[in-house]
Backbone as a ProteinNet text record, in pm:
[ID]
protein_1_A
[PRIMARY]
MKLSAKVYVTLKRGVLDPQGQAVSRSLRGLGFDEVGDARIGKFIELELDAPDEAAARKRLGEMCERLLSNTVIEDYRIEVGARA
[TERTIARY]
10491.9	10363	10281	10274.9	10157.8	10035.4	9960	9845.7	9785.9	9669.6	9585.8	9450.8	9484.4	9405.1	9309.3	9177.4	9085.7	9111.1	9053	9089.8	8925.8	8907.4	8755	8707.2	8775.4	8789.8	8613.2	8605.6	8472.4	8480.5	8384	8368.1	8309.6	8343.9	8350	8188.8	8097	7928.7	7952.5	7838.9	7877.4	7921.4	8058.7	8185.1	7985.4	7994	7900.2	7918.3	7847.7	7911.1	7781.8	7836.9	7728.6	7714.2	7787.9	7771.5	7714.6	7673.4	7583.1	7410.2	7492.8	7360.3	7260	7310	7289.1	7258.2	7335.2	7289.9	7121.8	7157.6	7013.8	6901.2	6933.2	6763.4	6821	6843.7	6861.1	6784.4	6835.6	6742.7	6628.4	6586	6440	6370.1	6455.2	6346.6	6329.5	6394.1	6365	6317.9	6227.4	6102.9	6238.2	6279.1	6362.6	6330.5	6193.6	6210.9	6219.4	6251.5	6291.8	6526.7	6515	6645.9	6638.8	6714.8	6755.6	6912.4	6943.2	7104.9	7165	7283.5	7363.9	7510.2	7608.1	7778.5	7856.3	7888.3	8028.2	8222.8	8234.3	8440.7	8426.1	8594.6	8632.6	8740.4	8738.6	8791.7	8907.2	9052.8	9090.4	9178.6	9202.3	9226.3	9402.1	9524.4	9661.4	9657.6	9825.1	9812.7	10029.8	10066.2	10144	10306.8	10340.3	10410	10504.9	10405.3	10456.3	10481	10519.7	10588.5	10479.6	10313.3	10184.1	10061.4	10008.4	9835.4	9919.6	9857.9	9963.1	10052.1	10180.4	10239.1	10192.3	10077.7	10058.6	9926.8	9854.1	9726.4	9848.1	9951.9	9998.4	10091.8	10122.7	10182.5	10017.7	9968.4	9832.6	9787.1	9743.1	9740.2	9830.5	9988.7	10030.6	10062.3	9986.9	9927.2	9869.8	9758.2	9634.4	9642	9699.5	9736.8	9821.6	9917.4	9983.1	9986.9	9851.8	9842.4	9648.3	9663.4	9533.6	9414.2	9415.6	9252.4	9336.7	9280.2	9326	9196.1	9273.8	9167.5	9122	9171.8	9099.9	8907.6	8940.4	8763.5	8716.8	8823.5	8811.5	8853.6	8706.8	8805.5	8803.8	8906.2	8904.8	8922.3	8866.5	8864.3	8951.2	8950.7	9078.8	9094.7	9051.5	9017.3	9209.6	9252.9	9387	9277.2	9402.3	9259.3	9471.8	9453	9526.6	9502.2	9666.1	9605	9484.9	9433.8	9373.3	9357.6
12075.7	12189.8	12125.9	12287.9	12362	12281.3	12270.2	12243.5	12253.2	12260.8	12366.5	12224.2	12206.6	12071	12143.1	12081.8	12141.2	12021.4	12063	11976.8	12024.2	11878.7	11871.7	11828.1	11859	11783.1	11807.6	11617.2	11693.1	11564.8	11578.9	11470.4	11319.4	11193.3	11147.2	11072.7	10997.1	10988	10948.6	10936.6	10923	10995.8	11060.9	11168.2	11331.8	11341.4	11425.8	11568.6	11669.1	11751.9	11869.2	11965.1	12004.2	12196.4	12137.5	12258.7	12288.2	12147.2	12103.6	12046.6	12067.5	11998	12215.6	12249.2	12417.7	12455	12442.8	12523.3	12446.9	12256.6	12280.7	12355.8	12327.9	12340.4	12521.3	12603.2	12753.7	12718.2	12699.6	12640.1	12571.8	12489.3	12495.8	12570.9	12628.7	12787.3	12864.7	12863.2	13021.4	12955.9	12828.2	12815.3	12728.4	12656	12607.1	12470.4	12408.6	12228.8	12191.4	12167.9	12051.7	11992.9	12085.5	12095.3	11969.8	11818.6	11759.5	11723.7	11687.9	11699.6	11769.8	11861.9	11982.2	11893.2	11821.5	11838.9	11953.7	12057.6	12132.5	12116.5	12118.9	12111.7	12212.4	12190.1	12283.7	12281.2	12395.1	12368.3	12452.8	12354.2	12442.1	12434.8	12538.6	12474.6	12524.7	12534.8	12405.5	12546.9	12602.8	12531.2	12464.5	12401.8	12309.8	12293.7	12199.4	12208.3	12046.6	11960	11815.6	11793.5	11707	11615.9	11568.3	11493.9	11508.2	11516	11503.6	11408.9	11352.6	11235	11107.5	11177.5	11230.2	11292.4	11350.2	11485.1	11537.2	11454.9	11416.2	11360.5	11274.2	11215.8	11122.7	11213.1	11333.7	11426.5	11520	11589	11564.7	11457.6	11368.1	11262.4	11268.7	11264.1	11345.1	11458.2	11557.3	11658.1	11658.2	11565.6	11546.6	11496.1	11384.7	11295.8	11368.7	11472.5	11524.4	11583.6	11715.3	11804.6	11837.3	11859.3	11914.1	11906.2	11765.1	11656.5	11578.3	11508.1	11461.7	11389.8	11333.1	11141.4	11006.5	11099.3	11000.4	10978.5	11129.9	11193.3	11237.4	11276.8	11333.1	11259.1	11280.7	11214.9	11304.5	11326.1	11366.9	11312.8	11479.7	11369.6	11492	11429.2	11521.8	11568.7	11698.9	11718.3	11731.6	11740.9	11791.3	11835.9	11945	11930.2	12095.2	12087.8	12195.7	12306.9	12369.5	12590.7	12671.1	12675.8	12754.4	12893.1
8787.5	8747.8	8889.8	8758.5	8911.5	8895.4	9074	9104	9202.5	9195.5	9228.3	9309.8	9452.2	9582.1	9645.5	9679.4	9766.3	9847	9953.4	10023.5	10251.3	10139.1	10254.5	10361.1	10485.6	10597.6	10697.4	10728.7	10780.6	10940.2	11051.1	11160.1	11096.1	11130.1	11108.5	11112.3	11065.5	11070.4	11214.6	11297.2	11483.9	11580.5	11485.4	11691	11606.1	11741	11801.9	11722.4	11671.7	11570.5	11674.5	11722.6	11797.1	11695.8	11663.3	11601.5	11407.1	11402.6	11270.6	11367.1	11516.5	11561.5	11546	11536.4	11608.6	11468.5	11391.5	11265	11252.1	11231.2	11202.2	11234.7	11323.1	11555.2	11428.6	11379.3	11353.5	11309.3	11132.5	11038.5	11034.3	11091.4	11119.7	11210.3	11235.5	11311.7	11202.6	11147.8	11075.8	10935.7	10954.1	10876.1	10761.9	10784.4	10668.5	10715.3	10757.7	10743.1	10764.5	10558	10479	10586.1	10657.1	10641.2	10789.1	10755.1	10832.8	10929	10894.2	10991.1	10871.4	10982.4	10916.2	10991.5	10961	11003.9	10936.5	11023.2	10956.5	10959.2	10853.7	10824.6	10791.7	10732.6	10682.5	10565	10481.3	10383.5	10344	10292.7	10225.5	10110.3	10065.9	9915.3	9938.9	9883.4	9772.3	9696.7	9679.8	9521.9	9603.4	9512.7	9491.9	9426.8	9406.3	9212.2	9309.5	9205.8	9163.6	9037.6	9049.1	8915	8860.3	8952.9	8856.2	8968.1	8910.3	9022	9085.9	9053.7	9111.4	9246.8	9270.2	9335.4	9453.7	9362.1	9480.7	9563.6	9566.1	9554.1	9714.7	9717.7	9783.9	9851.9	9869.8	9959.3	10035.2	9987.2	10060.4	10117.9	10106.2	10193.9	10325.6	10320	10428.1	10511.4	10426.9	10503.1	10540.5	10476.5	10551.4	10723.1	10712.9	10854.2	10933.9	10842	11005.2	11092.1	10988.4	11056.4	10979.5	10821.6	10838	10864.7	10928.5	10919.5	11148.9	11202.2	11295.1	11315.1	11220.2	11141.5	11310.3	11409.7	11540.2	11546.2	11442.2	11467.7	11317.5	11128.3	11128.2	11000.6	10885.5	10723.5	10695.8	10588.9	10497.1	10313.5	10193.3	10063.8	10010.2	9907.8	9853.9	9679.7	9592.3	9496.2	9501.1	9367	9299.3	9116.6	9060.3	8919.3	8858.2	8795.8	8697.1	8759.3	8798.3	8852	8699.1	8765.5	8647.1	8648.3
[MASK]
++++++++++++++++++++++++++++++++++++++++++++++++++++++++++++++++++++++++++++++++++++

């Protein structure tokens, strides 16, 4: 079964995010005063073959744990769906 997956990787709360702070400051400097905290992360889109969604989620979790995220300082979230 061909599936499409989206992986969102973000720094854990409490981990300093200098890029996010710079973006937040810059947006406020441009007059976007409603902006509070900003966090910067990664977005990864994958296509994969898997027997079902549960198997895909398991394999994606392994990919995140081994390569796509640094689990010491980052969290990840996975979305899986049928390939469009």
